[in-house]
N, C-alpha and C positions, 0 to 999 in steps of 0.2 A: 425976131419971133422965135420962141422956144421950139425945138424939134418935137417936143412932147405935147404941144398945145392941141394937136389933132386927136389925141387919145381921149376916149370917153369912158370905157369900162376898165381901163387901167389908170391908176394915179401914179405919177412919177415925180419924185422930189429928189433933187441933187444937192448934197451938202458935204463938204470936206472929203471929196473924192469918192463918196458912196452914193449910188443911185438907188433909192428905195422904190421898188415897183410893187404896188398894191392892187390885187384883184378887187375891184371896187363896185360890186353889186351886192352889198350886204342885205338889201331887202329881199334878194332871191338866193340867199346863202352862197353868193358868188358863183351861182350856176353859170356854166360856160355857154353863152349864146353865140350866134354867128359873128357878131361884131367883136366880141371878146377874143374869139379864136383867131380872127384875122389880125387883131392887135397883137396877140401873142406871137403871131408869125413875124410881124414887122419890128417889134420892139427891140429884138436882139441886134438887128442891123443898126438901128439908131443909137443904141448903147455902144456898139463897137466903134461908131464914128465920133462919139463924144469924148474929146480928149480930156475933159474935166473929170471923167469917171474912171476909177481904177477897179471898183468892186460893185457888184449888184447885190442888193438885199431884196428878196422876194417874199411877200406875205399876203395875207387876205384881210379884208376889212371886216370888222365885227367879230362874231363868235365862230365863224367858219373860215377855213382856208378855201375850200370849194367842194361842193357836193357833186360836181361833174355835170352831165347833161340831164335833160328832162325825159325820163322814161315814159311818162304819160303822153308826151308829144310824139314819141316813136310809135305808140299804138294808133295814133291818128293819121300818121303819114308813113306807112311801111315802105320798105325797099331802099332805105338810106339811113345814114347816121344822122338823126334829127337832134338838133341842139335845143337849148332851153326855149328859144323863141319860135321853135317849130320849123326852122329852115333846115334844109338838107346840107350836111357837112361834106365837103370834098375831102376824101381821105388823104389826098396828097398834101393838104395843109398840115396834117399831123406829121407827116414825114419832114416837111420843111421846118416845123417847130423843133423837132428832135435834132435835126442836123444843125440848125442855127444855134441852138443851145450848146451843142458839143463843140462847135467851131468858134464860139465867142471866147476870145483868149482871156477875158476878165473873169475872175472867179465869181460864182453865184452862191450866196449863202441863203438858205431857205428857212424862214421862220414859220413852222407849221403850227399856227395858233389855234387851229380847230380841225374838225373832221376834214379829211382829204381823200376823195374817192374817185375812181374811174380815171379819165384822162388827166384830171388835176393831180392824181396820185403819181402818174408817170412823169408829169412836169416837175413835181417836187423831187422825185427820186433822181431825176437827171441833173439836179443841182449838185454843186461840188461839196457842200457841207450842209447838213440838215440838223435843225434844232426843233424838237417836237414837244408839244404839250403833253403832260402825263394823262390828261383827260381826253385828249383827241383820239379819234379812231382813224386808222389808215387801212386801205385795201382797194383792190381792183375787182369790182363786182360785175364786169362785163358778162361773165359766164352764167353765174347763178341768178342774177337779177334780170338780165335781158336776153339771155340765150345767145350771146355773141362771143366770138373769139376775142381774146384780149389783144387786139391787133394794132393798137396805136402806140405801141412801145413797151407795154407791160411784159411781153414775152422776151424782150431784149434785156431790160434792166434788172428785173427780179432775179433771174438766175445768177447774174454777176454779183449781186449783193448778198444773196442768202443761199446760193447753191441750187443746182438743178432740181433735186428732189423736193426741197421745201418750196421752191418756186412753183412747181407743178401743182402741189397740193393747195397752196394759197390761191393760185389763179383759178384752178378748176373748181374749188369750193367757194371762192369769193369771200374768204374769211376776213372780217374786220378785226383788227387788234388795236389795243391801246399803246400809248407811247412807250411804256416800260418794256413790253414784249418786243416792240419794233426795235428798240435799242439793243435788247438782249441778243436778238438773232442777227444783228448787223444791218438791218434795213435802214435805220437812221443813225446819225452820229451821236446825238445827245437827246436825253429826255429830261425835262425840267418841269417845274410847276408852271401853270399857264401864265401867271404874271411875270415869270422870268424868261419866257421864250424870246420875246422881241429884244429885251436888254442883252441877253446872252448872244443872240444872233448879231446884234449891232456891235457888240464888243469884238466879236470875231471879224466882222466886216471892217471895222475901224483898224484893227491890227493888220489885216491884209492890205488895206488901202495905204497904210504908212510903211509897208514893207518894201523889199526889193522887187519892184513891179514886174520887170521883164523875167526875172527868175521864177516868180510865182506864176506868171501867165504861161510861160513855156513849159513849166512843170505840168500844169493842167493840160495843155495841149498834147504833151507827150503821153500822159496816161490815157487821155481820151482817144488815142489811136486804138486802144482795145475796144472801147465802146463803138467807135465808128466801124471797126471791122465787123462787130456783131450786127450793127445796123445794116451794113451792106449785105451781110449774109442772110438776115432774117426778116427785116422789117417789111420789105415789099411783099414777101410771101404771106406774112401774118396779116397784113392789111387786106390782101386779096381774099384770104380765107374768111376774114371778118365780113367782107362784103357778101360772100356766098351765104354766110349764116343769117344775113338779113332776110333771105328768102325762105327760111325754114319755118315750119309750123311751130316749133318750140319757141322761136323768137317772138312770133305773133302772140302765142299763149302767155309768155312771160310779161310782155308789155301790157296785154289786156288784163292779166291778173293784177299787175301793179296798179293800173287805173281803177280796177274794181276792189282793191284792197283785200285781196285774198291770196292764198298760196297757189302758185302755178302747178298745173298738172302736166308734166312733160311726157311726151309719147315717143321721143327719139326720132321725130320726123321733121 
């Protein structure tokens, strides 16, 4: 029996040493529900154990990579990070996802085929090589949309990619940018037309899959010591601060305003 038969919200296909992992809830714009986030926690271990896989290609089904969680559900169940299906998300799962992605010695190529927002943005940026659609939007909207600290990894990866000053502005303002701008500032590696995203990402994945496997893997792990150092320094604190902001009036106002389709009126409480 395939080790991937247990997955429901992720589709995994292995061919020619490349495992294509697809976020597979297109009817919900690949929003991250409780089941998907738990699958995202475990998939990296299964891929690590699969000796037929040298490279992972991560993408989203349909027109979106992923729009993240469900803000409307947060307004109905305050006090926790509520995912698309309304269940409360254990913040430690996010830490496990981050660590397991960084510890997987096989390179991960990300084909950002559409909008990528929130937690899914962090997951995409933690990949080793990113190819983004020119039409897609990318950003972490924890702060401006839901009144929360960008605590699930955004505060770790953004400064490393674009510098501290730009990271603070993009995270505090929750700015969404298109692929060309993301490439220009170094947030993603490549920006191409939407139809070219998956072919280019697959070409890179195939090249790596046929390359000197251990040299590639250990180069990734060597560089990722920088990221792991930042994770150890920052992630636990940022996740704790995110949990605190769940209790603020501004968070409640942000989620209520989203549900009511109006602009939030923040009070600083």
